[in-house]
Each structure stands twice: as structure tokens, then as C-alpha cells.
C-alpha positions, -999 to 999 in steps of 0.1 A, spaced: -375 -318 240 -367 -329 201 -389 -349 182 -361 -361 162 -321 -368 169 -299 -388 155 -266 -392 166 -231 -402 151 -250 -427 128 -231 -447 106 -246 -470 74 -222 -494 56 -234 -516 26 -206 -544 28 -172 -524 34 -189 -495 18 -196 -468 44 -229 -449 31 -233 -425 60 -209 -414 81 -209 -396 117 -243 -380 110 -259 -363 135 -290 -335 135 -318 -330 156 -354 -315 151 -379 -298 173 -418 -307 179 -438 -292 145 -404 -282 125 -398 -295 88 -363 -306 81 -350 -312 47 -324 -336 38 -308 -319 4 -275 -329 -17 -268 -346 -54 -279 -379 -65 -260 -407 -44 -250 -388 -14 -267 -409 10 -304 -386 17 -327 -415 13 -308 -440 30 -308 -413 61 -346 -415 58 -348 -449 58 -328 -452 84 -350 -431 102 -383 -453 92 -363 -485 106 -361 -498 69 -324 -496 72 -307 -509 105 -274 -484 116 -239 -499 125 -231 -470 148 -251 -445 164 -283 -440 177 -319 -424 168 -345 -413 190 -378 -405 184 -395 -382 210 -366 -388 233 -373 -428 230 -347 -450 215 -354 -465 180 -321 -474 164 -286 -485 174 -264 -513 170 -278 -529 196 -313 -526 196 -340 -518 164 -375 -510 170 -395 -525 142 -409 -498 114 -446 -501 120 -440 -494 160 -423 -461 153 -455 -444 145 -441 -426 113 -458 -415 84 -446 -418 52 -451 -403 16 -433 -414 -13 -424 -397 -50 -451 -424 -66 -480 -415 -40 -486 -454 -39 -523 -450 -35 -549 -481 -39 -562 -476 -70 -591 -500 -64 -599 -477 -34 -617 -441 -34 -600 -413 -21 -617 -413 12 -609 -448 14 -575 -442 1 -573 -418 31 -584 -437 58 -568 -468 54 -543 -469 84 -578 -455 106 -592 -492 105 -591 -497 143 -615 -470 151 -650 -470 151 -668 -458 119 -676 -427 132 -645 -416 145 -629 -425 113 -652 -405 91 -648 -377 113 -613 -377 107 -608 -387 68 -636 -356 67 -614 -334 85 -578 -343 67 -598 -339 31 -612 -302 41 -569 -298 54 -561 -308 18 -586 -290 1 -605 -320 -14 -636 -318 3 -655 -326 -25 -635 -354 -43 -637 -380 -13 -657 -402 -34 -636 -404 -63 -608 -426 -77 -570 -415 -85 -569 -420 -117 -598 -392 -117 -578 -369 -96 -548 -348 -109 -512 -355 -102 -511 -323 -77 -545 -339 -61 -530 -374 -60 -501 -360 -37 -523 -340 -18 -544 -374 -9 -509 -391 -1 -503 -366 26 -535 -364 37 -532 -408 45 -498 -408 59 -509 -378 81 -542 -394 93 -528 -415 122 -516 -387 137 -475 -398 131 -448 -385 155 -429 -385 126 -435 -375 88 -410 -383 62 -418 -374 26 -389 -389 -1 -388 -366 -36 -423 -358 -31 -426 -339 -60 -407 -359 -84 -431 -367 -106 -446 -333 -110 -441 -304 -139 -420 -276 -129 -446 -255 -121 -472 -275 -101 -442 -285 -82 -435 -253 -70 -470 -244 -59 -479 -278 -43 -445 -272 -25 -456 -246 -6 -490 -261 -1 -475 -290 15 -458 -268 40 -489 -251 48 -508 -285 51 -480 -298 78 -476 -266 94 -515 -268 101 -511 -304 116 -485 -291 138 -465 -324 126 -427 -328 124 -415 -337 95 -383 -351 72 -383 -338 34 -358 -356 12 -348 -341 -22 -320 -329 -46 -337 -299 -59 -330 -269 -34 -362 -247 -43 -383 -274 -29 -361 -274 -1 -365 -232 4 -401 -234 2 -407 -262 28 -382 -264 54 -373 -246 85 -339 -263 83 -319 -275 58 -289 -300 61 -266 -302 30 -255 -337 21 -223 -348 4 -208 -385 7 -228 -395 33 -217 -366 56 -243 -333 62 -223 -303 52 -240 -279 75 -275 -276 93 -288 -244 95 -316 -222 78 -320 -216 43 -309 -180 46 -278 -187 66 -269 -216 37 -270 -189 10 -255 -159 29 -232 -180 52 -218 -211 37 -196 -234 57 -175 -244 31 -171 -243 -4 -193 -272 -13 -221 -255 4 -215 -222 -14 -213 -242 -47 -246 -262 -42 -265 -233 -28 -277 -205 -51 -252 -193 -80 -220 -172 -74 -184 -171 -86 -151 -172 -61 -127 -143 -72 -94 -140 -59 -87 -114 -32 -59 -102 -8 -67 -94 29 -53 -61 42 -59 -61 77 -83 -76 102 -113 -56 89 -106 -53 52 -101 -75 18 -91 -60 -13 -105 -77 -50 -105 -63 -83 -142 -48 -79 -126 -28 -45 -123 -29 -12 -150 -51 12 -151 -36 50 -157 -64 75 -173 -59 107 -161 -93 120 -122 -98 119 -114 -116 90 -97 -149 97 -83 -162 62 -68 -197 69 -76 -222 92 -49 -217 124 -43 -182 111 -57 -164 134 -63 -128 126 -51 -118 95 -31 -89 87 -2 -108 62 -17 -103 33 -31 -139 29 -44 -149 -5 -81 -154 -1 -114 -162 -23 -142 -139 -19 -179 -153 -28 -202 -129 -49 -238 -142 -56 -257 -123 -85 -274 -101 -59 -240 -87 -45 -233 -70 -80 -256 -42 -89 -264 -29 -119 -258 9 -119 -256 30 -148 -240 60 -129 -212 42 -112 -177 46 -130 -170 8 -126 -180 -8 -162 -187 -46 -169 -191 -58 -204 -221 -84 -210 -206 -120 -219 -243 -134 -213 -279 -132 -206 -304 -155 -198 -340 -136 -197 -364 -151 -167 -390 -129 -169 -389 -105 -142 -353 -105 -141 -323 -111 -161 -292 -129 -152 -260 -116 -168 -230 -129 -172 -201 -98 -167 -165 -102 -181 -145 -75 -156 -112 -56 -172 -92 -93 -162 -113 -110 -181 -130 -121 -146 -166 -132 -147 -192 -125 -123 -230 -127 -122 -256 -101 -119 -295 -106 -114 -309 -74 -127 -347 -61 -132 -359 -75 -168 -365 -35 -179 -326 -30 -181 -324 -48 -211 -288 -48 -222 -269 -62 -256 -244 -88 -254 -210 -69 -259 -222 -39 -246 -204 -21 -213 -225 -14 -182 -222 1 -148 -216 -17 -117 -210 -18 -81 -207 -39 -50 -236 -41 -22 -221 -71 -3 -242 -76 33 -224 -108 39 -186 -113 30 -176 -148 30 -142 -160 23 -124 -191 17 -87 -193 20 -75 -202 -19 -58 -235 -8 -83 -249 16 -116 -264 11 -128 -247 47 -147 -212 53 -123 -185 69 -151 -168 77 -186 -159 69 -193 -126 80 -229 -115 96 -226 -82 99 -202 -67 69 -207 -45 44 -195 -12 24 -170 -8 -10 -144 14 1 -128 19 -33 -121 5 -65 -86 -16 -68 
């Protein structure tokens, strides 16, 4: 049974529909994420789940129990939901231990202390229980906030942009730590963020949101390699769309060559299997274009961005079209230099050039047949 289910929920502020027919489900012990740009409605969805907002239509269920619908609304304090906020919201006059145990006042003193001790260990702060929040670093404070939310053993944990106040390096490290802590406690959780690196580090399943709708609910791998539409392809990772033409049911030709596809290409909604040389666009990620000195195919270095272990090159093809290539940093080429490249595309993702819908994200496609 799913721990969380949203079925076709709507939410409106006045005449403005903020969330539209949104559905998702999350199994026990899984971590989900709502990811999208500012204003897309992701925090509003979190507030609906928590019970802070009433839905205009649809249903929300926790462990099979209806908690929200147009006719029914269970109060937030009765939903057994824990929340972690971006500003931590710790009580400055209470010690770390007392902050964690704040929601356990109904327990006997010994049982409460045992739970606090357990959670201090889980979040790696066993020696910090006597300190006050201002004596801790930002990352430590966030772990205290997480421990406090986990203390009452909530049926669901909600995290609203929990790392936004931290510096980049700490944010990345803490995101992995938070995932490990949530997994260690077996808690089901939903994270809201606009940062895809955080989403990929923490979540098992991610919903890409835009204008109040989930564009795709999927694993991080599928979102990157098999985007459902152009919005997802643009929002996740980096890449470019190159014009191409379908040759037959199994091949598509572009400036860099001909790509083979195991699954027949459907280049247009309603078009079926294509053999009409339909114009399409092919999504190419930086890892699809390999630097190869031995390749006869050349591209000119237009820009470069040093990233430590890698360099992200912007390369200009003969036609003037630009593509991206991620190359180990010991291949350090100058702006204007011609370098050899080849395609290594494991997932051929095509879009009809006049449509915002994905033609097909191929699951087992590979191969460069020859330069065009």
C-alpha cells in the first residue's frame, strides 16, 4: 500500500488555479521530490499534503486514509506529519536535546530521553545534546531540525527547501547525509526544491513541475535520459536539440551522422511508425559527444568551462550549430582549436519539431552509422 497518494488535486487562490489535476503516489520508505522553477506550485502541493491548504478538488490519502478532499479536511496536527523548514525553526532558548524532544512531552521522561539519545546518534550529534542552537554550524542545526521532525515517528516527513540557507559545498554533503538518515529510519518523505542536484542526491522518485502540473514523475535516471517532453529535457541537465530527419522506422539522420534505434521512432503524435522523412529534433547531452582525436569528424572549440575533473566544451559544428561535450580536464584545448569528436548515444530522444511532446525516448538505442 502507498504511504502517500494524491489523486487529481486542484487548488485555487480566488480565480487563479495554482495546482491542476495533480496526481502522484509514494510507497512506504521511499523519498519523493517535487522539483521545478519558482512559482510552479511545488510548495503549495506540500502545504496541501500537510493540511495547511484545502484542496478544491481531488483527494489526498495517507496510508490509505482520506485526509483531504473538497468535502473533508483533517487538521494538520492530526495527520502525523513531520516538517523540516529552510530556516530550521529551532527554539533558541532550548538545548539541542530539548529541541529534539519537544514533540515527545506526552512520553515518560525515560522513554523521551531514550528517543532523543537515539536520534542524536542517528544524526551524528551524540556529543552536542547539551549545546544551544547558536553554538552549532548551519549544517548541524539542519540535522537537529531533521531529528526533531523524526522524533514522534511521523507517518510522512515533508522537507521544504531544507538546504537553501547553506553554502554550495555544505548543501551537497548534507543532502547525502539527510538521505542516509531518512533511509536509516525507514521514513517516507517528500522534498521540495528548485535545485536538481539536491533532488538527485536525495530522492528515489522526482516529479518535474511546471504551471501547477507534474510534467513527469520518474526516477532521476529516466528524467535525464528519457524526458517526457521538451520542458523536462530543458530543465534537467544540459543539452542541445539538433535538427534531424527520420530515415525509416529505425534510423534518424542528423549533421553528426545517423543514429540507430531498436524501438521504432514515432516522430509525431498520431503519425505512427515513421517512414516519411519527418523533421525531428534530437536531444544530445554533453556525455553523448565524446572527444576522440582519431575521429575524422571535427568541431571548433567556441567556449570552455573548467570544472576541476572535467571541462565543459561548447563546440561549433561545420554548419555553425553548437553542441556541448564534457571532457576529462587533461584534454585542455584552446578556444578556436579544431578537435575530433564522435557520438556515443545510448538513449535516442527525439521531439517533433513543431510539437512540445516527446516523440519517443528510446530505451535501448545506440550507434553512429556514418557521417552525413
